[in-house]
Each structure stands twice: as C-alpha cells, then as structure tokens.
mmCIF file of the C-alpha atoms, coordinates in Angstrom:
data_MODEL
# 
_entry.id   MODEL 
# 
loop_
_atom_site.group_PDB 
_atom_site.id 
_atom_site.type_symbol 
_atom_site.label_atom_id 
_atom_site.label_alt_id 
_atom_site.label_comp_id 
_atom_site.label_asym_id 
_atom_site.label_entity_id 
_atom_site.label_seq_id 
_atom_site.pdbx_PDB_ins_code 
_atom_site.Cartn_x 
_atom_site.Cartn_y 
_atom_site.Cartn_z 
_atom_site.occupancy 
_atom_site.B_iso_or_equiv 
_atom_site.pdbx_formal_charge 
_atom_site.auth_seq_id 
_atom_site.auth_comp_id 
_atom_site.auth_asym_id 
_atom_site.auth_atom_id 
_atom_site.pdbx_PDB_model_num 
ATOM 1  C CA . UNK A 1 1  ? -0.366  -16.339 5.906  1.00 0.00 ? 1  UNK A CA 1 
ATOM 2  C CA . UNK A 1 2  ? -3.946  -17.016 4.971  1.00 0.00 ? 2  UNK A CA 1 
ATOM 3  C CA . UNK A 1 3  ? -6.300  -14.045 5.173  1.00 0.00 ? 3  UNK A CA 1 
ATOM 4  C CA . UNK A 1 4  ? -8.591  -15.682 7.762  1.00 0.00 ? 4  UNK A CA 1 
ATOM 5  C CA . UNK A 1 5  ? -5.647  -16.391 10.067 1.00 0.00 ? 5  UNK A CA 1 
ATOM 6  C CA . UNK A 1 6  ? -4.446  -12.784 9.791  1.00 0.00 ? 6  UNK A CA 1 
ATOM 7  C CA . UNK A 1 7  ? -7.947  -11.456 10.470 1.00 0.00 ? 7  UNK A CA 1 
ATOM 8  C CA . UNK A 1 8  ? -8.235  -13.710 13.532 1.00 0.00 ? 8  UNK A CA 1 
ATOM 9  C CA . UNK A 1 9  ? -4.865  -12.522 14.859 1.00 0.00 ? 9  UNK A CA 1 
ATOM 10 C CA . UNK A 1 10 ? -6.015  -8.910  14.425 1.00 0.00 ? 10 UNK A CA 1 
ATOM 11 C CA . UNK A 1 11 ? -9.396  -9.823  15.944 1.00 0.00 ? 11 UNK A CA 1 
ATOM 12 C CA . UNK A 1 12 ? -11.226 -8.496  12.883 1.00 0.00 ? 12 UNK A CA 1 
ATOM 13 C CA . UNK A 1 13 ? -14.472 -9.961  11.644 1.00 0.00 ? 13 UNK A CA 1 
ATOM 14 C CA . UNK A 1 14 ? -14.588 -9.922  7.867  1.00 0.00 ? 14 UNK A CA 1 
ATOM 15 C CA . UNK A 1 15 ? -15.425 -12.005 4.868  1.00 0.00 ? 15 UNK A CA 1 
ATOM 16 C CA . UNK A 1 16 ? -12.277 -10.904 3.034  1.00 0.00 ? 16 UNK A CA 1 
ATOM 17 C CA . UNK A 1 17 ? -11.319 -13.041 0.061  1.00 0.00 ? 17 UNK A CA 1 
ATOM 18 C CA . UNK A 1 18 ? -7.671  -12.090 0.295  1.00 0.00 ? 18 UNK A CA 1 
ATOM 19 C CA . UNK A 1 19 ? -5.002  -9.924  1.807  1.00 0.00 ? 19 UNK A CA 1 
ATOM 20 C CA . UNK A 1 20 ? -2.536  -7.695  -0.008 1.00 0.00 ? 20 UNK A CA 1 
ATOM 21 C CA . UNK A 1 21 ? 0.815   -7.097  1.680  1.00 0.00 ? 21 UNK A CA 1 
ATOM 22 C CA . UNK A 1 22 ? 3.775   -5.114  0.416  1.00 0.00 ? 22 UNK A CA 1 
ATOM 23 C CA . UNK A 1 23 ? 6.873   -3.451  1.754  1.00 0.00 ? 23 UNK A CA 1 
ATOM 24 C CA . UNK A 1 24 ? 7.560   -1.477  -1.414 1.00 0.00 ? 24 UNK A CA 1 
ATOM 25 C CA . UNK A 1 25 ? 5.390   1.172   -3.017 1.00 0.00 ? 25 UNK A CA 1 
ATOM 26 C CA . UNK A 1 26 ? 5.439   4.676   -4.446 1.00 0.00 ? 26 UNK A CA 1 
ATOM 27 C CA . UNK A 1 27 ? 5.135   7.067   -1.525 1.00 0.00 ? 27 UNK A CA 1 
ATOM 28 C CA . UNK A 1 28 ? 4.004   10.662  -2.221 1.00 0.00 ? 28 UNK A CA 1 
ATOM 29 C CA . UNK A 1 29 ? 6.313   13.593  -1.624 1.00 0.00 ? 29 UNK A CA 1 
ATOM 30 C CA . UNK A 1 30 ? 5.080   16.610  0.300  1.00 0.00 ? 30 UNK A CA 1 
ATOM 31 C CA . UNK A 1 31 ? 3.783   18.274  -2.893 1.00 0.00 ? 31 UNK A CA 1 
ATOM 32 C CA . UNK A 1 32 ? 1.817   15.288  -4.176 1.00 0.00 ? 32 UNK A CA 1 
ATOM 33 C CA . UNK A 1 33 ? -1.594  14.137  -3.020 1.00 0.00 ? 33 UNK A CA 1 
ATOM 34 C CA . UNK A 1 34 ? -1.604  10.344  -2.531 1.00 0.00 ? 34 UNK A CA 1 
ATOM 35 C CA . UNK A 1 35 ? -4.653  10.028  -4.782 1.00 0.00 ? 35 UNK A CA 1 
ATOM 36 C CA . UNK A 1 36 ? -2.516  11.232  -7.711 1.00 0.00 ? 36 UNK A CA 1 
ATOM 37 C CA . UNK A 1 37 ? -0.171  8.238   -7.497 1.00 0.00 ? 37 UNK A CA 1 
ATOM 38 C CA . UNK A 1 38 ? -0.700  5.032   -9.456 1.00 0.00 ? 38 UNK A CA 1 
ATOM 39 C CA . UNK A 1 39 ? 0.234   2.998   -6.376 1.00 0.00 ? 39 UNK A CA 1 
ATOM 40 C CA . UNK A 1 40 ? -2.536  4.471   -4.209 1.00 0.00 ? 40 UNK A CA 1 
ATOM 41 C CA . UNK A 1 41 ? -5.042  4.325   -7.086 1.00 0.00 ? 41 UNK A CA 1 
ATOM 42 C CA . UNK A 1 42 ? -4.138  0.684   -7.659 1.00 0.00 ? 42 UNK A CA 1 
ATOM 43 C CA . UNK A 1 43 ? -4.394  -0.146  -3.929 1.00 0.00 ? 43 UNK A CA 1 
ATOM 44 C CA . UNK A 1 44 ? -7.851  1.466   -3.837 1.00 0.00 ? 44 UNK A CA 1 
ATOM 45 C CA . UNK A 1 45 ? -8.989  -0.425  -6.936 1.00 0.00 ? 45 UNK A CA 1 
ATOM 46 C CA . UNK A 1 46 ? -7.807  -3.695  -5.417 1.00 0.00 ? 46 UNK A CA 1 
ATOM 47 C CA . UNK A 1 47 ? -9.572  -2.984  -2.106 1.00 0.00 ? 47 UNK A CA 1 
ATOM 48 C CA . UNK A 1 48 ? -12.780 -1.753  -3.717 1.00 0.00 ? 48 UNK A CA 1 
ATOM 49 C CA . UNK A 1 49 ? -13.144 -4.130  -6.650 1.00 0.00 ? 49 UNK A CA 1 
ATOM 50 C CA . UNK A 1 50 ? -10.621 -6.918  -6.063 1.00 0.00 ? 50 UNK A CA 1 
ATOM 51 C CA . UNK A 1 51 ? -8.942  -6.075  -9.362 1.00 0.00 ? 51 UNK A CA 1 
ATOM 52 C CA . UNK A 1 52 ? -5.254  -6.996  -9.470 1.00 0.00 ? 52 UNK A CA 1 
ATOM 53 C CA . UNK A 1 53 ? -2.414  -7.211  -9.834 1.00 0.00 ? 53 UNK A CA 1 
ATOM 54 C CA . UNK A 1 54 ? -1.585  -4.150  -7.747 1.00 0.00 ? 54 UNK A CA 1 
ATOM 55 C CA . UNK A 1 55 ? 0.767   -1.653  -9.389 1.00 0.00 ? 55 UNK A CA 1 
ATOM 56 C CA . UNK A 1 56 ? 3.246   -0.379  -6.783 1.00 0.00 ? 56 UNK A CA 1 
ATOM 57 C CA . UNK A 1 57 ? 4.325   2.528   -9.009 1.00 0.00 ? 57 UNK A CA 1 
ATOM 58 C CA . UNK A 1 58 ? 7.871   3.891   -8.828 1.00 0.00 ? 58 UNK A CA 1 
ATOM 59 C CA . UNK A 1 59 ? 9.094   2.314   -5.611 1.00 0.00 ? 59 UNK A CA 1 
ATOM 60 C CA . UNK A 1 60 ? 10.592  5.028   -3.426 1.00 0.00 ? 60 UNK A CA 1 
ATOM 61 C CA . UNK A 1 61 ? 9.702   4.222   0.172  1.00 0.00 ? 61 UNK A CA 1 
ATOM 62 C CA . UNK A 1 62 ? 13.208  3.228   1.256  1.00 0.00 ? 62 UNK A CA 1 
ATOM 63 C CA . UNK A 1 63 ? 14.682  5.766   3.693  1.00 0.00 ? 63 UNK A CA 1 
ATOM 64 C CA . UNK A 1 64 ? 17.619  6.488   1.353  1.00 0.00 ? 64 UNK A CA 1 
ATOM 65 C CA . UNK A 1 65 ? 15.145  7.953   -1.149 1.00 0.00 ? 65 UNK A CA 1 
ATOM 66 C CA . UNK A 1 66 ? 14.245  10.666  1.386  1.00 0.00 ? 66 UNK A CA 1 
ATOM 67 C CA . UNK A 1 67 ? 17.698  11.754  2.686  1.00 0.00 ? 67 UNK A CA 1 
ATOM 68 C CA . UNK A 1 68 ? 17.344  15.124  0.924  1.00 0.00 ? 68 UNK A CA 1 
ATOM 69 C CA . UNK A 1 69 ? 14.308  15.851  3.104  1.00 0.00 ? 69 UNK A CA 1 
ATOM 70 C CA . UNK A 1 70 ? 16.025  15.109  6.440  1.00 0.00 ? 70 UNK A CA 1 
ATOM 71 C CA . UNK A 1 71 ? 15.833  17.922  8.942  1.00 0.00 ? 71 UNK A CA 1 
ATOM 72 C CA . UNK A 1 72 ? 18.658  18.229  11.446 1.00 0.00 ? 72 UNK A CA 1 
# 
C-alpha cells in the first residue's frame, strides 16, 4: 500500500515519504528498556532521519517466545 493511501485511510494529514511496516521485531523483556534494543533504536532512526534499512534485532515477538512468562 502506498503511504498516501494509508494516511488517507487513517485520516492523517502528513507529508510522509514512506511507511515502514513489520510484524517481526525484537520486543523488550520486563527488565529491558525499549531504548536499549537495536530494533527500537533503528525504528527511531528511520522515523527521525529516514535512514534505513531498519534492523529488527533478534526477532522474539511471537507468542511462543513468551510462554515462560505466562501467568495462570
């Protein structure tokens, strides 16, 4: 989807040059601040400066990665 079409669907007014979309990234555990992760640093750099490609880090956002943290 082109960025302008997405922005129109979301009813956002912007002069964005592009859109970054991902389903996989390195998600912080409860002891880690998101700003410490390469994925969040890379997302921020892309948003702020348009510098890519985005580094998703060690992909761990699938629910199976977090089974040890499930609370019954």
